C-alpha positions as CSV (number, residue, x, y, z in Angstrom):
1,M,84.2,103.4,18.7
2,V,87.3,101.7,19.5
3,L,88.3,99.1,22.1
4,G,90.4,101.4,24.7
5,K,87.9,104.4,24.5
6,L,84.8,102.0,25.2
7,K,87.0,100.3,28.4
8,A,87.6,103.5,29.4
9,I,84.0,104.6,29.2
10,L,83.8,101.5,31.4
11,R,85.9,102.8,34.0
12,H,84.8,106.0,34.2
13,K,81.4,105.1,35.1
14,G,82.7,102.6,37.7
15,Y,81.3,99.5,35.8
16,K,82.8,96.2,36.0
17,L,85.5,94.9,33.1
18,F,85.8,91.3,32.7
19,T,89.6,90.0,31.9
20,R,89.1,86.6,32.6
21,P,89.5,84.6,29.4
22,Y,86.6,83.5,27.3
23,E,84.7,86.0,30.2
24,L,82.0,88.3,27.9
25,N,81.8,91.5,28.1
26,I,78.2,92.8,26.5
27,V,77.8,96.0,26.1
28,G,74.7,97.8,24.3
29,M,76.0,101.2,22.7
30,R,72.3,103.2,22.0
31,A,72.4,106.0,19.2
32,D,72.4,109.5,19.3
33,S,68.8,109.4,18.1
34,T,64.9,109.8,19.1
35,V,64.0,108.0,15.7
36,P,62.4,104.5,16.6
37,N,62.3,101.5,14.1
38,R,65.7,101.1,13.2
39,F,68.7,99.0,14.0
40,D,70.7,101.9,14.6
41,D,72.6,100.7,17.8
42,E,75.2,98.1,18.4
43,I,75.8,95.8,20.4
44,H,79.9,95.2,21.5
45,V,81.5,92.0,22.5
46,F,84.7,91.6,24.5
47,Y,86.7,89.0,25.4
48,K,90.3,88.0,26.7
49,T,91.8,85.2,25.1
50,H,95.0,85.3,26.9
51,P,96.9,88.0,29.3
52,L,97.4,90.9,26.4
53,K,95.0,90.0,24.0
54,W,91.1,90.9,23.3
55,N,88.4,89.6,21.1
56,Y,86.2,92.5,19.6
57,H,83.2,92.5,17.9
58,V,80.7,95.1,17.3
59,Y,76.8,94.4,16.0
60,K,74.1,95.9,14.3
61,A,71.1,96.1,16.8
62,T,68.4,98.0,18.1
63,T,68.3,99.1,22.2
64,D,64.9,100.3,21.8
65,P,61.3,99.2,21.0
66,G,60.1,99.3,17.7
67,T,57.0,101.7,16.5
68,F,54.5,99.1,16.9
69,W,55.2,98.8,20.6
70,L,55.3,102.3,21.2
71,L,52.2,103.1,19.5
72,N,50.5,100.0,21.1
73,P,51.9,99.6,24.6
74,M,51.7,96.1,26.8
75,Q,51.1,98.4,29.7
76,P,49.1,101.0,30.5
77,Q,51.8,102.6,32.3
78,G,53.7,103.1,28.4
79,T,55.9,100.8,26.5
80,A,59.0,99.4,28.3
81,I,63.3,101.4,27.1
82,L,65.3,100.2,28.8
83,A,67.7,102.8,31.2
84,E,71.0,103.2,30.8
85,G,73.2,100.7,33.6
86,Q,74.7,98.0,33.7
87,Y,72.9,95.0,35.0
88,V,75.2,92.3,37.0
89,N,74.3,88.5,36.7
90,S,71.0,90.2,34.5
91,H,70.9,87.5,31.8
92,S,70.7,83.9,31.3
93,L,70.9,81.6,28.4
94,G,67.5,80.2,28.0
95,L,64.7,80.0,25.1
96,H,63.2,83.6,24.7
97,K,59.0,82.9,24.7
98,G,59.9,79.6,24.7
99,E,60.7,79.3,21.0
100,Y,65.0,79.2,20.4
101,E,67.8,80.2,22.7
102,A,68.8,83.9,23.4
103,L,70.1,85.4,26.3
104,V,66.6,85.9,29.0
105,Q,66.3,88.1,31.7
106,T,66.7,86.8,35.2
107,K,67.3,89.8,37.4
108,P,65.0,92.9,37.7
109,L,66.3,95.7,35.1
110,T,65.1,99.2,35.5
111,V,62.9,100.8,32.0
112,I,61.8,104.1,31.3
113,R,58.0,103.9,30.5
114,D,57.4,105.7,27.4
115,Y,53.9,106.5,27.7
116,E,53.2,109.3,25.2
117,R,51.7,106.6,22.4
118,I,53.9,108.6,19.5
119,A,56.5,107.1,17.4
120,K,59.1,108.9,19.0
121,L,61.7,107.8,21.3
122,D,61.4,109.4,24.8
123,F,64.3,108.5,27.4
124,L,63.8,111.6,29.7
125,N,60.3,112.5,30.7
126,G,58.6,108.7,31.4
127,K,58.5,107.2,34.7
128,K,61.5,104.4,35.6
129,D,59.8,101.2,36.6
130,T,62.5,98.5,38.0
131,G,61.2,94.2,37.6
132,Y,61.1,91.5,36.2
133,F,60.0,92.4,32.4
134,G,61.2,90.2,29.8
135,I,63.8,91.8,28.5
136,D,65.6,89.7,26.7
137,I,68.5,89.7,24.3
138,H,67.8,87.9,21.2
139,R,67.4,88.0,17.3
140,A,64.9,89.7,14.8
141,N,64.6,87.4,11.6
142,A,65.6,83.9,11.8
143,I,67.5,84.2,8.5
144,G,69.5,87.1,7.2
145,D,69.2,90.7,8.0
146,T,66.2,92.7,9.0
147,K,65.2,96.0,8.2
148,Y,62.9,97.4,10.7
149,V,62.4,96.4,14.3
150,D,58.7,96.5,14.0
151,K,57.2,94.0,16.7
152,Y,60.2,92.4,17.2
153,S,61.1,94.7,20.4
154,A,58.7,96.0,22.9
155,G,61.9,96.9,25.4
156,C,64.5,94.3,24.6
157,Q,67.8,94.2,22.8
158,V,67.2,93.0,19.4
159,F,70.6,91.7,17.1
160,E,69.8,92.9,13.0
161,N,71.3,90.0,11.9
162,A,70.7,86.4,12.1
163,G,74.3,85.0,11.3
164,A,75.7,87.8,14.0
165,F,73.5,86.3,16.5
166,H,74.3,83.0,16.0
167,E,78.2,83.9,16.3
168,F,77.2,85.6,19.5
169,L,75.7,82.5,20.7
170,T,78.9,80.2,20.2
171,F,80.4,83.0,23.1
172,C,78.2,82.7,25.5
173,E,77.9,78.8,25.0
174,R,81.9,79.3,25.9
175,H,81.4,81.6,28.5
176,R,78.3,79.4,30.0
177,T,80.9,76.4,30.4
178,L,83.7,78.5,31.9
179,Y,82.0,80.5,34.4
180,G,78.4,79.6,34.3
181,N,74.9,80.6,33.1
182,K,75.2,84.0,34.1
183,F,75.8,87.4,31.5
184,T,75.9,90.6,32.8
185,Y,74.9,93.2,30.4
186,T,75.8,96.6,30.1
187,L,73.5,99.8,28.4
188,I,75.5,103.3,27.6
189,D,73.8,106.2,26.2
190,F,75.9,108.2,23.6
191,R,74.3,111.3,24.4
192,M,75.0,111.1,27.7
193,V,79.1,110.5,27.1
194,K,78.8,113.4,25.0
195,R,77.0,115.4,27.9
196,E,80.1,114.0,30.3
197,T,82.6,114.8,27.8
198,Y,81.4,118.8,27.0
199,R,80.7,119.2,30.7
200,R,84.7,117.5,31.5
201,I,85.5,120.5,29.0
202,A,84.0,123.5,29.5
203,I,85.1,122.9,33.7
204,S,89.1,122.5,32.1
205,T,88.6,125.7,29.9
206,G,87.1,127.6,32.7
207,L,90.0,126.0,34.8
208,V,92.5,127.3,32.3
209,G,91.1,130.9,32.2
210,L,91.1,131.4,35.8
211,I,94.9,130.7,36.0
212,A,95.6,133.0,33.4
213,I,94.0,135.6,35.4
214,V,96.0,134.6,38.6
215,I,99.0,135.1,36.5
216,A,97.9,138.2,35.1
217,L,96.9,140.0,38.7
218,T,99.7,138.6,40.5
219,G,101.4,141.3,42.4
220,T,98.5,143.4,42.0
221,G,97.6,143.4,45.2
222,K,94.3,141.6,44.0
223,I,95.5,138.0,44.1
224,K,93.9,137.0,47.3
225,T,90.7,138.2,46.5
226,I,90.8,136.4,43.0
227,A,92.0,133.4,44.9
228,E,88.8,133.2,47.0
229,E,86.5,133.4,43.9
230,I,88.3,130.9,42.2
231,G,87.4,128.7,45.2
232,E,84.4,129.2,45.4
233,T,83.6,129.2,41.8
234,F,85.1,125.5,41.3
235,T,82.9,125.1,44.7
236,Q,80.1,125.5,43.0
237,L,80.8,123.6,39.4
238,F,81.9,120.4,41.5
239,K,78.3,120.9,43.4
240,K,76.3,121.3,40.4
241,K,78.1,118.9,38.7
242,T,77.5,115.7,41.6
243,Q,73.8,117.0,41.6
244,V,73.4,116.6,37.9
């Protein structure tokens, strides 16, 4: 994904976009997949170095829990899967499990509780829960790449590569020096983005077709009736959209 498209998605959703020099935008992109235990998501990190230049980095990661915790949840309600959204000032630099520096959760987050205890991710049917769950942003293995998520995530956002994570921490340390120890994390579910795109295309296509009908019927005496029907149709369309 190019940076321009990602920024457009953030603006469309009404999310904050940080533009001061070296102020981090940290965005998780959840893949269109329900298969767990893979580092098939991405964490995008971007910031301005001066008014006209962005630095942009993309890292392989997981935004979902591994198979082990799906089958063996820490809580009886089910394993936590972070819900899509923007969580302003939700994280700070600290120690993950008291062991090494990472971004640790410092404000309430919303998760979906996957209670089925099967090796498949369920983003739709679980119960939402908001609170402090230790949803940190950290690495997997201390050195090199990690092939499988396994126990590294019970809901945390986890970098696949240790070197990439250490690079990310250098950006975080500069951000902290300039703006304090508060970081905003945004999670975007790529499936939701596709659904919204298809909905807009359907509405636009419908509008073009209705305009063509109006043009064809102009002067036939049916224009007033058709106009009323068009108005009613689009009222219903946008009413349904706001209810989704």
